[in-house]
N, C-alpha and C positions, 0 to 999 in steps of 0.2 A: 247410271250407266257410265262405264268408264270411256273416257276419248284417249285415244292411242296417238302419241305424239310421231308425226312423221319425220324418217330420217332427214338429215340436211341434204344429201345427195339427192333424195326425192323432192324436197322443196325447191331445189335449185333447178331440177329438170322441169319441174311444173312452170317454174318462172321463166325459164328458157322457152317452154312453149307459149306461154301468153305472149312473149316479146315477138317471136315468130309471127303470131296471130295477128297481132296489131301491126306488125311490118308488112304483113301481107297484103293489107289494104281491103282484104274481102270483108272485113267485119263492118257492120252499121256504125254510125256514131255512137249511138247508145252501147251497143256491144263492146267498142273500143273503150268507152269510160268504164264499164263495168271490168273489162278485163285490166284496164289500168288500175283501178282501184284494187282489184286482186293482186296485182303484182306489186302496189305499194305495201300492201300488208304481208305478202311473202318477204320483202326486202326488208322489212321491221324484225319480222320472226327469224331470218337467216342472221342479220346482225346481231340481233339478241343471242343466237347461239354461239356465232363467232365471239361475242363478248364472254360468254361463259365458258368456254374452252381457253382463251387467253387468261381468264383468271386462273384456271385450274393448273396452266402450263407454269405459271408465275409461282403457284403453290408448291409444285412439283420440283422446283428447280434446287437441287443439291450443289454444295460447295466440292471442291476437289477433295476435302477432307471426309465427306459423307454428312456433313451438316446441312440440314434444311435452310434454305435462304430464299427470301423473296427477292425475285429481280425483275422488273417489268420486262416483257418480251417486246422486244425492237424489231421490227421488220427491216432488214436491208434494203437499200434502193432497188437492189435486183429481185427481191420478191415483189415489189409494187408493180414492176414492167419486167416480167421475165423476157428471155430472150426469145424474139420472135412474135412477142405479143405487140399490139398497137392498138390503139384507141380507133374507133369506129371514124371518127372525123380525121386522122391523119392518112395521108397519102403515102403510099411507100415511094422510097427515094431510088 
């Protein structure tokens, strides 16, 4: 039997659903622990997919002359905290 890998966006949506369920406070302790465990597994899977994409981007980078070159992808500081985004613990100023 072949297992089909879920798309990144589908797994991210599943993770958001789990977080919302835990945040709602409607789950029992046991259900919350199970949901948390599923969430941790999803985070690991999502990080693995992001690492794979980063390696592909690194491999596909070309120089101005058209030669393939490897250059590590470096996120700018703006990518880490896009405009308007804030951590949950931050309070608006």
